[in-house]
ZAMARGU-4260 file (C-alpha; in steps of 0.2 Angstrom, whole numbers, plus 5000, padded with zeros to 4 digits):
<rodrens>
0) 5155/4936/4972 | 5138/4943/4973 | 5134/4962/4976 | 5118/4969/4982 | 5114/4986/4974
5) 5099/4996/4980 | 5089/5005/4966 | 5076/5014/4976 | 5079/5031/4968 | 5074/5038/4952
10) 5058/5029/4946 | 5044/5035/4934 | 5027/5031/4942 | 5011/5030/4931 | 4994/5029/4938
15) 4978/5032/4928 | 4988/5039/4914 | 4997/5052/4925 | 5016/5050/4927 | 5027/5057/4941
20) 5045/5055/4947 | 5046/5046/4964 | 5058/5037/4975 | 5055/5020/4984 | 5047/5015/4995
25) 5031/5021/4988 | 5012/5018/4989 | 4998/5026/4980 | 4986/5025/4994 | 4995/5035/5007
30) 4981/5048/5007 | 4966/5040/5000 | 4968/5024/5010 | 4968/5034/5026 | 4952/5044/5024
35) 4961/5059/5016 | 4948/5061/5003 | 4930/5066/5002 | 4924/5048/4997 | 4926/5033/5008
40) 4932/5024/4993 | 4951/5022/4989 | 4959/5019/4973 | 4963/5001/4969 | 4970/4996/4952
45) 4986/4993/4942 | 5000/5005/4941 | 5017/5005/4933 | 5035/5009/4939 | 5049/5011/4926
50) 5067/5014/4928 | 5083/5014/4917 | 5096/5002/4923 | 5113/4998/4916 | 5120/4981/4912
55) 5128/4972/4926 | 5141/4958/4927 | 5139/4940/4931 | 5122/4933/4934 | 5109/4946/4938
60) 5093/4945/4949 | 5080/4958/4954 | 5075/4957/4972 | 5058/4965/4977 | 5055/4966/4996
65) 5037/4971/4995 | 5024/4974/4981 | 5006/4974/4985 | 4997/4964/4978 | 5000/4956/4961
70) 5017/4961/4953 | 5024/4958/4936 | 5042/4962/4930 | 5047/4966/4913 | 5065/4970/4906
75) 5066/4978/4889 | 5048/4973/4887 | 5051/4955/4890 | 5042/4946/4904 | 5053/4941/4919
80) 5040/4934/4931 | 5025/4938/4942 | 5021/4936/4961 | 5005/4935/4970 | 5009/4939/4988
85) 5009/4958/4993 | 5019/4955/5009 | 5035/4945/5005 | 5051/4946/4997 | 5054/4938/4980
90) 5067/4937/4966 | 5068/4934/4947 | 5084/4931/4937 | 5085/4944/4923 | 5103/4940/4916
95) 5097/4935/4899 | 5085/4949/4897 | 5098/4963/4899 | 5108/4970/4885 | 5123/4981/4883
100) 5120/4999/4889 | 5104/5005/4895 | 5089/4994/4900 | 5071/4998/4904 | 5065/4989/4920
105) 5046/4990/4922 | 5037/4984/4937 | 5018/4983/4937 | 5009/4982/4953 | 4990/4979/4955
110) 4980/4980/4971 | 4963/4977/4963 | 4951/4965/4972 | 4955/4947/4967 | 4945/4932/4972
115) 4960/4921/4971 | 4971/4931/4984 | 4971/4935/5002 | 4968/4947/5010 | 4951/4954/5002
120) 4940/4956/5017 | 4949/4964/5032 | 4949/4979/5044 | 4965/4987/5036 | 4969/4996/5020
125) 4977/4986/5006 | 4990/4999/5001 | 4995/4997/4983 | 5013/5000/4978 | 5032/4996/4978
130) 5032/5000/4997 | 5049/4991/5002 | 5067/4991/4995 | 5070/4985/4977 | 5088/4978/4974
135) 5099/4971/4960 | 5109/4956/4965 | 5123/4955/4952 | 5140/4947/4949 | 5133/4931/4955
140) 5143/4915/4951 | 5135/4901/4941 | 5135/4891/4957 | 5128/4900/4972 | 5118/4899/4988
145) 5100/4898/4983 | 5091/4914/4977 | 5075/4907/4970 | 5069/4895/4983 | 5058/4907/4992
150) 5071/4908/5006 | 5081/4923/5012 | 5099/4917/5009 | 5097/4898/5006 | 5104/4894/5023
155) 5093/4888/5038 | 5100/4889/5056 | 5093/4878/5070 | 5102/4881/5086 | 5100/4871/5102
160) 5104/4878/5120 | 5117/4864/5122 | 5127/4873/5109 | 5124/4862/5094 | 5120/4872/5078
165) 5111/4862/5064 | 5113/4870/5047 | 5104/4866/5031 | 5110/4875/5015 | 5105/4874/4997
170) 5115/4878/4981 | 5109/4883/4964 | 5120/4877/4950 | 5133/4863/4950 | 5141/4858/4966
175) 5155/4848/4957 | 5172/4853/4965 | 5165/4865/4978 | 5165/4865/4997 | 5154/4874/5009
180) 5163/4883/5023 | 5154/4888/5039 | 5160/4900/5053 | 5150/4906/5068 | 5156/4922/5076
185) 5149/4929/5093 | 5143/4947/5095 | 5160/4954/5097 | 5165/4946/5080 | 5176/4932/5087
190) 5175/4915/5078 | 5169/4902/5090 | 5165/4887/5078 | 5169/4883/5061 | 5169/4868/5049
195) 5166/4863/5031 | 5157/4850/5020 | 5156/4845/5002 | 5144/4857/4992 | 5131/4843/4989
200) 5129/4840/5007 | 5113/4848/5013 | 5115/4846/5032 | 5129/4848/5044 | 5131/4855/5062
205) 5144/4865/5072 | 5146/4866/5091 | 5148/4882/5101 | 5155/4881/5119 | 5149/4891/5133
210) 5133/4897/5124 | 5127/4915/5128 | 5108/4913/5127 | 5096/4924/5117 | 5085/4928/5132
215) 5072/4940/5126 | 5073/4958/5133 | 5085/4953/5147 | 5099/4948/5135 | 5095/4948/5116
220) 5112/4940/5112 | 5115/4936/5093 | 5128/4926/5084 | 5132/4927/5066 | 5134/4912/5054
225) 5144/4915/5038 | 5143/4902/5024 | 5155/4902/5009 | 5156/4892/4993 | 5174/4888/4990
230) 5182/4881/4974 | 5201/4878/4974 | 5203/4889/4989 | 5194/4904/4981 | 5177/4910/4988
235) 5164/4911/4974 | 5149/4915/4985 | 5146/4921/5002 | 5130/4924/5013 | 5128/4927/5032
240) 5113/4928/5044 | 5111/4930/5063 | 5103/4918/5075 | 5101/4916/5094 | 5102/4901/5106
245) 5085/4900/5115 | 5072/4887/5120 | 5054/4890/5125 | 5038/4880/5129 | 5020/4884/5132
250) 5009/4875/5145 | 4991/4876/5147 | 4993/4879/5166 | 5009/4888/5169 | 5010/4898/5153
255) 5025/4903/5143 | 5043/4898/5147 | 5059/4905/5139 | 5075/4896/5143 | 5067/4888/5158
260) 5060/4904/5165 | 5042/4907/5167 | 5037/4924/5159 | 5020/4932/5155 | 5020/4938/5137
265) 5015/4956/5138 | 5011/4960/5120 | 5005/4972/5108 | 4999/4970/5089 | 5007/4981/5076
270) 5001/4986/5058 | 5015/4992/5046 | 5008/5009/5041 | 5009/5027/5047 | 4999/5043/5044
275) 5001/5049/5026 | 5015/5037/5023 | 5004/5022/5022 | 5015/5006/5022 | 5030/5014/5013
280) 5041/5015/5029 | 5060/5016/5030 | 5071/5010/5044 | 5069/5026/5053 | 5050/5023/5056
285) 5053/5005/5060 | 5066/5010/5073 | 5054/5023/5081 | 5040/5010/5083 | 5052/4998/5091
290) 5058/5012/5103 | 5040/5017/5108 | 5034/4999/5111 | 5050/4996/5122 | 5047/5012/5132
295) 5029/5005/5137 | 5037/4989/5143 | 5030/4976/5131 | 5040/4961/5129 | 5031/4953/5114
300) 5024/4958/5097 | 5010/4951/5086 | 5015/4957/5069 | 4998/4958/5061 | 4991/4951/5049
305) 5005/4948/5036 | 5023/4946/5034 | 5032/4962/5039 | 5048/4970/5033 | 5064/4960/5036
310) 5071/4975/5044 | 5058/4975/5057 | 5061/4957/5062 | 5080/4961/5063 | 5075/4975/5075
315) 5065/4963/5086 | 5080/4951/5086 | 5091/4965/5092 | 5079/4972/5105 | 5073/4955/5112
320) 5054/4955/5108 | 5046/4938/5106 | 5036/4939/5090 | 5021/4931/5083 | 5022/4930/5064
325) 5007/4926/5053 | 5000/4926/5036 | 4984/4935/5030 | 4972/4920/5029 | 4959/4931/5036
330) 4940/4934/5038 | 4933/4922/5025 | 4940/4906/5020 | 4941/4901/5001 | 4947/4885/4993
335) 4951/4896/4978 | 4964/4905/4988 | 4972/4890/4996 | 4987/4889/4984 | 4991/4906/4987
340) 4989/4903/5006 | 5002/4889/5005 | 5014/4900/4996 | 5012/4914/5008 | 5016/4902/5023
345) 5031/4895/5014 | 5038/4912/5010 | 5035/4918/5028 | 5044/4903/5036 | 5058/4901/5024
350) 5062/4920/5024 | 5061/4922/5043 | 5067/4905/5049 | 5083/4911/5057 | 5075/4925/5067
355) 5077/4920/5086 | 5063/4933/5090 | 5050/4923/5081 | 5042/4910/5093 | 5026/4904/5083
360) 5018/4904/5065 | 5000/4911/5064 | 4990/4902/5050 | 4974/4911/5051 | 4965/4926/5059
365) 4946/4927/5062 | 4944/4915/5048 | 4925/4911/5052 | 4919/4930/5053 | 4909/4927/5037
370) 4903/4910/5041 | 4912/4893/5040 | 4914/4885/5023 | 4913/4866/5022 | 4932/4865/5017
375) 4937/4877/5031 | 4943/4865/5044 | 4953/4854/5032 | 4960/4870/5024 | 4967/4876/5040
380) 4973/4859/5045 | 4983/4859/5028 | 4991/4875/5032 | 4995/4869/5050 | 5003/4853/5043
385) 5013/4863/5031 | 5020/4875/5044 | 5026/4859/5054 | 5034/4852/5039 | 5043/4868/5035
390) 5048/4871/5054 | 5047/4858/5067 | 5054/4869/5080 | 5041/4882/5082 | 5022/4880/5087
395) 5008/4885/5076 | 4994/4897/5082 | 4978/4906/5076 | 4967/4920/5082 | 4948/4916/5083
400) 4935/4928/5081 | 4926/4933/5097 | 4909/4924/5093 | 4918/4908/5088 | 4912/4893/5099
405) 4923/4887/5113 | 4919/4870/5105 | 4925/4875/5088 | 4935/4862/5079 | 4947/4876/5074
410) 4953/4877/5092 | 4960/4860/5091 | 4971/4862/5076 | 4985/4873/5080 | 4998/4870/5095
415) 4993/4886/5104 | 4978/4897/5102 | 4972/4915/5103 | 4955/4923/5104 | 4951/4941/5099
420) 4939/4947/5112 | 4931/4964/5113 | 4920/4963/5128 | 4916/4981/5134 | 4918/4988/5116
425) 4908/4979/5103 | 4899/4967/5114 | 4892/4966/5132 | 4902/4975/5146 | 4920/4975/5151
430) 4919/4963/5165 | 4912/4950/5154 | 4930/4945/5149 | 4933/4938/5167 | 4918/4926/5165
435) 4923/4921/5147 | 4941/4917/5152 | 4936/4907/5167 | 4923/4898/5157 | 4935/4894/5143
440) 4948/4887/5155 | 4936/4877/5165 | 4929/4869/5149 | 4945/4867/5139 | 4959/4866/5152
445) 4971/4857/5139 | 4971/4872/5127 | 4985/4884/5128 | 4976/4901/5127 | 4981/4919/5125
450) 4970/4934/5121 | 4977/4939/5103 | 4967/4955/5102 | 4957/4966/5113 | 4954/4985/5113
455) 4943/5000/5112 | 4944/5016/5101 | 4949/5033/5107 | 4950/5049/5097 | 4962/5061/5106
460) 4950/5076/5104 | 4935/5067/5112 | 4934/5068/5131 | 4921/5066/5145 | 4921/5067/5164
465) 4908/5053/5164 | 4915/5041/5151 | 4904/5027/5144 | 4906/5012/5133 | 4906/5017/5115
470) 4910/5036/5117 | 4927/5035/5108 | 4935/5045/5123 | 4952/5043/5129 | 4944/5041/5146
475) 4934/5026/5142 | 4948/5018/5133 | 4959/5019/5149 | 4945/5012/5160 | 4944/4997/5147
480) 4962/4993/5147 | 4964/4995/5166 | 4951/4981/5168 | 4959/4970/5155 | 4977/4972/5162
485) 4970/4966/5179 | 4960/4952/5172 | 4976/4945/5163 | 4987/4947/5178 | 4975/4937/5189
490) 4976/4922/5178 | 4993/4914/5177 | 4988/4900/5165 | 4985/4913/5152 | 5002/4913/5143
495) 5000/4930/5135 | 4989/4945/5128 | 4991/4957/5113 | 4983/4974/5114 | 4974/4979/5098
500) 4983/4990/5093 | 4999/4998/5098 | 4996/5012/5085 | 4981/5019/5076 | 4981/5012/5058
505) 4973/5014/5041 | 4956/5006/5038 | 4948/5013/5022 | 4932/5004/5026 | 4929/5013/5042
510) 4921/5030/5047 | 4920/5030/5066 | 4922/5042/5080 | 4922/5056/5068 | 4937/5050/5059
515) 4936/5042/5042 | 4948/5028/5035 | 4955/5024/5052 | 4955/5012/5066 | 4957/5022/5082
520) 4961/5008/5094 | 4979/5012/5095 | 4988/5017/5112 | 4998/5029/5101 | 4991/5040/5087
525) 4994/5036/5069 | 5007/5049/5067 | 5016/5043/5083 | 5015/5060/5091 | 5003/5057/5105
530) 5004/5043/5118 | 4986/5041/5124 | 4982/5039/5142 | 4981/5020/5140 | 4999/5020/5134
535) 5004/5025/5152 | 4992/5013/5160 | 5002/4999/5152 | 5019/5008/5156 | 5014/5008/5174
540) 5011/4990/5175 | 5024/4984/5163 | 5039/4995/5163 | 5053/4997/5177 | 5057/5015/5171
545) 5050/5026/5185 | 5037/5040/5179 | 5021/5049/5184 | 5008/5053/5171 | 4992/5064/5175
550) 4978/5057/5164 | 4968/5070/5154 | 4981/5081/5147 | 4971/5085/5132 | 4955/5086/5142
555) 4958/5105/5145 | 4941/5112/5148 | 4935/5103/5163 | 4918/5105/5173 | 4919/5115/5189
560) 4919/5108/5207 | 4924/5091/5215 | 4931/5078/5203 | 4943/5064/5202 | 4961/5066/5195
565) 4969/5050/5190 | 4988/5047/5189 | 4997/5032/5182 | 5014/5028/5190 | 5025/5013/5194
570) 5031/5023/5209 | 5025/5018/5227 | 5018/5035/5231 | 5013/5050/5221 | 5010/5068/5227
575) 4997/5078/5218 | 4997/5097/5218 | 4981/5106/5212 | 4983/5125/5213 | 4994/5123/5228
580) 4984/5110/5238 | 4995/5095/5240 | 4989/5077/5243 | 5000/5061/5244 | 4994/5044/5241
585) 5002/5027/5242 | 4996/5015/5229 | 4999/5002/5215 | 4999/5009/5197 | 4983/5018/5197
590) 4981/5033/5209 | 4965/5043/5210 | 4965/5059/5219 | 4950/5070/5225 | 4952/5088/5219
595) 4942/5104/5216 | 4943/5112/5199 | 4941/5131/5200 | 4935/5143/5187 | 4949/5148/5175
600) 4967/5141/5175 | 4971/5126/5186 | 4989/5120/5187 | 4990/5102/5192 | 5007/5093/5195
605) 5011/5075/5200 | 5028/5071/5208 | 5037/5056/5215 | 5055/5058/5218 | 5063/5065/5203
610) 5048/5061/5192 | 5036/5075/5188 | 5022/5079/5176 | 5012/5095/5175 | 4996/5099/5165
615) 4985/5115/5165 | 4967/5114/5163 | 4953/5126/5162 | 4938/5126/5174 | 4922/5130/5165
620) 4903/5127/5167 | 4902/5127/5148 | 4904/5110/5139 | 4917/5110/5125 | 4907/5104/5110
625) 4923/5097/5102 | 4924/5084/5115 | 4908/5076/5109 | 4906/5065/5093 | 4901/5076/5078
630) 4883/5078/5073 | 4879/5066/5059 | 4894/5056/5062 | 4894/5038/5069 | 4887/5039/5087
635) 4887/5021/5091 | 4901/5008/5090 | 4901/4999/5073 | 4908/4982/5071 | 4916/4981/5053
640) 4912/4963/5050 | 4896/4953/5049 | 4893/4936/5057 | 4887/4921/5047 | 4869/4918/5044
645) 4867/4903/5056 | 4858/4908/5072 | 4863/4901/5089 | 4846/4898/5097 | 4854/4899/5114
650) 4858/4917/5111 | 4848/4933/5108 | 4844/4937/5090 | 4831/4948/5080 | 4820/4933/5079
655) 4816/4936/5098 | 4802/4947/5104 | 4807/4965/5111 | 4803/4960/5129 | 4816/4945/5128
660) 4829/4958/5123 | 4826/4973/5134 | 4823/4963/5150 | 4839/4952/5147 | 4851/4955/5162
665) 4866/4958/5151 | 4856/4971/5140 | 4850/4980/5155 | 4868/4981/5162 | 4874/4988/5146
670) 4860/5001/5145 | 4864/5006/5163 | 4882/5008/5159 | 4877/5020/5145 | 4863/5030/5153
675) 4868/5028/5171 | 4851/5021/5176 | 4840/5006/5173 | 4829/5006/5158 | 4810/5006/5161
680) 4798/5006/5146 | 4780/5009/5150 | 4768/4996/5143 | 4781/4982/5141 | 4768/4969/5145
685) 4761/4973/5128 | 4776/4980/5119 | 4787/4966/5125 | 4777/4954/5114 | 4781/4963/5098
690) 4791/4951/5086 | 4806/4960/5079 | 4809/4948/5064 | 4796/4956/5053 | 4802/4974/5058
695) 4820/4969/5053 | 4814/4962/5037 | 4806/4979/5032 | 4822/4988/5038 | 4833/4977/5027
700) 4825/4983/5011 | 4837/4997/5010 | 4856/4994/5009 | 4860/5004/5024 | 4845/4996/5034
705) 4851/4979/5029 | 4869/4983/5036 | 4862/4989/5053 | 4850/4974/5054 | 4865/4963/5052
710) 4876/4972/5064 | 4861/4972/5077 | 4859/4954/5075 | 4877/4950/5077 | 4878/4960/5093
715) 4863/4951/5100 | 4871/4934/5095 | 4885/4937/5108 | 4872/4938/5123 | 4866/4922/5131
720) 4847/4921/5134
</rodrens>
């Protein structure tokens, strides 16, 4: 019977002619892909991994769980196969390439730009490397459950809450004289159903009595199915996988229902990287992420923007998170990339079909950022149809870019729908999300909408007693998220929301907030060591674990005098002690106390029952310069993408005169939020008539100027005239 042997240790890695000894998982962009170099560029190219392996018995397969992006495998210099998806598992048979004694295994991995592959344009680092486990599967019988059909184990399990379990299974090799034997065990290991069929029968079903439902975070109950190939009473191959009984539906008015119970999906998005490790994570890091997310009280995850490690989906099954899984068809649609997109979707679904945590398949993210190709709609429809063909039990979904029209044809393709909205960060002001949600639902009440991304950046060393949009402070990020939490809670029809992002993540193209190579929108820092204030805002609204948290723990140097001290808590009342002066407030999640900060050390303690949090701040009339964005750094929010060239005449653009822009109510509101007062420009009766188009044309003659003109125009295109 098959054996799985991990071969992560003892590889020779060669990059740019330099060889070093490494263990897997490994990426060559763990530092330069996260801003750890003087240049904004990070190294993308072809590298080699080599290892001596012995001969193995039986039929032999190599299993690679993640190689970004193009991977080629050679054994003893002979080509074994190639693979063009940086995020999925794949296997090649190498039986006939092995010889007695030692064998040279060489795996070449290339993350160079490639016009035929997704992703190429995206706000995250495309880490190169063998960044997940590599295994040898050996002693495989001539007839075995499928290893080369893109699936995880050749067995697909479809449970129903009435106890029926439909099983499809596929055998490679002859089925003559063989039987398939199936057994289902409960979480305690007791066999609760069993049966058998002829080996050439693809489908069968078993029935489990008194089903224990997989019920999300309340009861993530898992069963285990074992499938055996048997010949003359002897087992020649065996595989197993876990599954759960659950049912869900999503309604445009009542939202998400799991097993007949209405729940709001309180979600976060997650990228698979970590500071200095890149995407080369082990089960330790995956489990730590799960624990942090669970502590905050989320019940759903959007695993962006690609297939994640099988180990992480397993953890989601065990914990009870409801998961949005997706492929990286992102930013700019290309017909050239459609064959690869189909393959990625097939691998995502076939390899993750049995996970009860996954409730939908995502077929695109912000695909119209760079404009809409003529073949875009049909291309996404093709992917949507393929997802339904591969899995008729789960809905499809997508995430539209913020400026995508409510009337976009893309909104009518998938079963459910997400929008990525950044009102209050990239565009307009934070309260604009309320108007947009109400307008969308009023005009498209049949669409099943969630907010698939929203967020604001916060660099933990930046602080302000008077935070404003775009200042990258923890304080503004907290204000932003407070508003969005309330907006979503007030709209029962909105089936869910996903914070962008749970953790800061690597984005080699960025240089914002004084931090190179990083997107700082996380509620937790890239190294997972600091939970920003916004983390505790969500914990207050989402978690049942009682706590108190004083905001501004890292805002040590405070101005003197009267000011507000904010506390997040899910307790009914909180007592704040500032230098011996106590005040008790009753409230709901957000408690704001009036306090006086004296010169020098101030001890501030919040308590409620057994819950306690203490911070120490320094009162001073000298502003700490480290709390401000560095000189010469990015001082305004930069959106990383560019909109298409088409101009919406009903919205502002650089084709308008200065007066039309400056006197616009939304623009005035945004300016007031930044500077604290209305903007009055002398001589606007004359200056207001200045056309901006010729000025922007002159500015666009330089590369940097062209970039800023494009960003300005994109921003204006979000504001109604």
